[in-house]
VMD Tcl script that draws the C-alpha trace (Angstrom):
set ca {
  {-0.09 -0.26 0.22}
  {1.46 3.22 -1.39}
  {2.18 6.04 1.17}
  {0.45 9.58 0.96}
  {2.48 12.32 0.39}
  {1.10 14.27 3.32}
  {1.53 15.62 6.76}
  {-0.72 17.21 8.67}
  {-0.21 20.84 9.44}
  {-1.21 21.49 13.36}
  {-3.02 24.54 14.05}
  {-4.36 24.66 18.03}
  {-6.72 27.17 16.58}
  {-8.82 25.01 14.13}
  {-11.03 22.38 14.68}
  {-8.90 19.19 13.79}
  {-11.55 18.05 10.98}
  {-10.69 21.52 9.26}
  {-6.44 21.18 9.97}
  {-7.11 17.55 8.28}
  {-9.23 19.52 5.25}
  {-6.40 22.26 5.30}
  {-4.25 19.63 4.84}
  {-5.56 17.07 2.35}
  {-7.04 20.18 0.14}
  {-3.07 21.34 0.08}
  {-2.13 17.90 -0.96}
  {-4.60 18.21 -4.30}
  {-3.37 21.48 -4.74}
  {-0.08 20.88 -5.19}
  {-0.17 17.95 -6.84}
  {1.14 15.54 -4.23}
  {-2.09 13.74 -3.75}
  {-2.69 13.02 -7.80}
  {-6.05 13.13 -9.96}
  {-7.67 9.78 -9.51}
  {-5.74 8.60 -6.36}
  {-7.74 7.14 -3.74}
  {-8.26 8.52 0.12}
  {-8.91 5.54 2.08}
  {-10.12 6.73 5.50}
  {-8.02 4.26 7.52}
  {-4.75 4.73 6.04}
  {-5.31 8.66 6.26}
  {-5.97 8.13 9.92}
  {-2.95 5.87 10.58}
  {-0.11 8.47 8.55}
  {-2.07 11.53 10.20}
  {-2.09 10.02 13.12}
  {-5.95 10.96 13.69}
  {-9.38 9.26 14.34}
  {-11.76 8.26 11.00}
  {-13.92 11.18 12.56}
  {-12.29 14.28 11.30}
  {-11.42 12.29 7.76}
  {-14.39 11.09 7.46}
  {-15.80 15.42 7.96}
  {-12.49 16.93 5.74}
  {-13.15 14.25 2.94}
  {-16.91 15.85 2.66}
  {-15.91 19.43 2.56}
  {-13.89 18.33 0.06}
  {-16.67 17.03 -1.98}
  {-18.15 20.51 -1.19}
  {-15.09 21.98 -2.82}
  {-15.30 19.85 -5.86}
  {-11.88 18.50 -5.48}
  {-12.53 14.63 -4.48}
  {-15.42 12.67 -5.72}
  {-16.96 10.64 -2.71}
  {-18.17 6.92 -4.44}
  {-20.50 4.32 -2.69}
  {-18.52 1.30 -1.38}
  {-15.10 2.76 -2.91}
  {-14.35 5.88 -0.87}
  {-12.83 8.77 -2.00}
  {-10.79 9.79 -5.17}
  {-9.27 13.07 -6.01}
  {-11.32 14.23 -8.91}
  {-9.37 15.61 -12.14}
  {-10.42 18.54 -14.08}
  {-12.00 17.35 -17.50}
  {-12.23 19.02 -20.64}
  {-15.68 20.45 -19.32}
  {-14.42 21.32 -16.17}
  {-11.43 23.44 -18.20}
  {-13.81 25.09 -20.64}
  {-15.87 26.03 -18.07}
  {-13.71 27.73 -15.63}
  {-12.34 29.04 -18.65}
  {-15.53 30.83 -19.51}
  {-15.34 32.30 -16.06}
  {-12.14 32.76 -15.67}
  {-11.74 35.03 -18.80}
  {-15.05 37.38 -18.31}
  {-13.94 38.09 -14.91}
  {-10.39 38.85 -15.67}
  {-11.70 41.32 -18.48}
  {-13.74 43.03 -16.60}
  {-10.54 43.18 -13.59}
  {-7.89 44.80 -16.13}
  {-10.99 46.83 -17.08}
  {-11.60 48.68 -13.67}
  {-8.05 48.50 -12.52}
  {-6.99 50.32 -15.09}
  {-9.11 53.23 -13.86}
  {-8.19 52.87 -10.29}
  {-4.85 51.33 -10.03}
  {-1.90 53.10 -8.14}
  {2.00 53.28 -8.51}
  {2.43 50.85 -5.30}
  {0.09 48.13 -7.25}
  {1.84 48.77 -10.10}
  {5.40 48.50 -8.56}
  {4.02 45.33 -7.19}
  {3.21 43.65 -10.33}
  {6.48 44.28 -11.60}
  {7.59 42.60 -8.30}
  {5.13 39.79 -8.83}
  {6.09 39.30 -12.93}
  {9.44 39.32 -11.69}
  {9.39 36.64 -9.23}
  {7.20 34.59 -11.28}
  {9.77 34.61 -14.45}
  {12.39 33.74 -11.89}
  {10.66 30.71 -10.46}
  {9.55 29.45 -14.23}
  {13.59 29.83 -15.10}
  {14.03 27.74 -11.62}
  {11.85 25.02 -12.43}
  {9.71 26.15 -9.43}
  {6.28 25.51 -10.11}
  {5.09 26.11 -6.98}
  {6.75 29.25 -6.43}
  {5.53 30.37 -9.97}
  {1.99 29.55 -9.21}
  {1.89 31.51 -5.99}
  {3.39 34.51 -7.83}
  {0.78 34.00 -10.85}
  {-1.37 33.84 -8.47}
  {-0.51 37.22 -6.50}
  {0.02 39.18 -9.97}
  {-3.65 38.32 -10.58}
  {-5.24 39.25 -7.29}
  {-3.26 42.60 -7.38}
  {-5.20 43.46 -10.37}
  {-8.51 42.23 -9.09}
  {-7.89 43.85 -5.62}
  {-7.05 46.92 -7.66}
  {-10.73 47.19 -9.26}
  {-12.05 48.30 -6.16}
  {-14.80 46.21 -6.51}
  {-15.51 44.02 -3.47}
  {-18.54 42.09 -4.88}
  {-16.00 41.34 -7.89}
  {-12.97 40.63 -5.39}
  {-15.60 37.85 -3.70}
  {-17.10 36.47 -6.70}
  {-13.14 35.50 -7.49}
  {-12.75 34.17 -4.12}
  {-15.48 31.83 -4.45}
  {-13.93 29.95 -7.32}
  {-10.76 30.50 -6.59}
  {-9.88 26.90 -5.65}
  {-10.76 25.92 -9.49}
  {-8.75 28.66 -11.08}
  {-5.91 27.57 -8.81}
  {-6.32 23.79 -10.02}
  {-6.41 25.85 -14.21}
  {-3.45 27.38 -13.16}
  {-1.65 24.39 -12.04}
  {-2.86 22.53 -15.43}
  {-1.35 25.24 -17.40}
  {1.72 25.55 -15.19}
  {2.87 21.70 -15.85}
  {2.82 22.59 -19.49}
  {5.04 25.72 -19.07}
  {8.36 23.38 -19.49}
  {7.22 22.32 -23.69}
  {5.87 25.91 -24.22}
  {7.43 29.69 -23.53}
  {6.88 31.50 -20.20}
  {3.87 34.29 -21.26}
  {6.63 36.89 -19.88}
  {5.21 39.55 -22.58}
  {1.53 38.96 -22.05}
  {2.30 40.10 -18.13}
  {4.69 43.17 -19.60}
  {1.93 44.79 -21.52}
  {-0.81 44.33 -19.45}
  {1.29 46.55 -16.56}
  {2.25 48.43 -18.93}
  {-1.60 49.06 -20.17}
  {-2.71 49.27 -16.34}
  {-0.21 51.88 -16.06}
  {-0.98 54.13 -19.44}
  {-4.88 53.77 -17.98}
  {-6.15 51.61 -21.18}
  {-8.90 50.20 -19.98}
  {-9.62 48.84 -23.26}
  {-5.97 47.70 -24.46}
  {-5.62 46.23 -20.73}
  {-9.38 43.81 -20.84}
  {-8.08 42.91 -24.46}
  {-4.27 41.50 -23.20}
  {-6.19 39.85 -20.30}
  {-9.01 38.60 -22.79}
  {-5.80 36.73 -24.92}
  {-3.89 35.81 -21.94}
  {-6.48 33.63 -20.85}
  {-8.04 32.22 -24.40}
  {-4.21 31.44 -24.78}
  {-3.82 29.42 -21.83}
  {-6.99 27.33 -22.23}
  {-6.07 26.26 -25.96}
  {-2.85 24.96 -24.79}
  {-4.32 22.76 -21.62}
  {-7.30 21.75 -23.82}
  {-4.69 21.33 -27.06}
  {-2.27 18.78 -24.37}
  {-5.70 16.88 -23.70}
  {-5.82 15.52 -26.85}
  {-2.04 14.05 -27.38}
}
mol new
graphics top color blue
foreach p $ca { graphics top sphere $p radius 0.5 }
foreach p [lrange $ca 0 end-1] q [lrange $ca 1 end] { graphics top cylinder $p $q radius 0.2 }
display resetview
């Protein structure tokens, strides 16, 4: 029986089920727990040093987050992103990112422009040294800065509600980066459009950026 590559991250302020949930969610999002991998309650309880009850509760929470499937008489299984899932996330993300870029161009501050440059620099450096986890974190930070620059709390909340699915989408994309060019120029062009307050151009670049990512992922599914 193979071991799960996750270790419990203790937190005295959280209920045990939430600690287990965060541990397993991190394992799924970082790829330590692979799509299709079965999550056995007994084995997880033994390896994480907890009873089966918080494991069972955490697995139900992961099902609600659309990260695992609970299969009758078979238990839990890490859910993969299907082609339909990717297309659905694309449709939502494309609209939200385009809207955010346009609003951010009207409201972004000089401080946030500098933060964007720093996040982009970190993304490129992480990509060049092959650190996909750090690249993912920097890319997420880059786009979060743009959303926060919109000054639209409702838009930020909507993004937060689907952040896990967008995170998995980004993971799928970053797995392909070794075979494609890092999207350096698109980030640079977007920063320039935001700095010049060119809302229309910022929206256009943002839309093209997301569509290109999706096309690369969808194309890879057929190889």
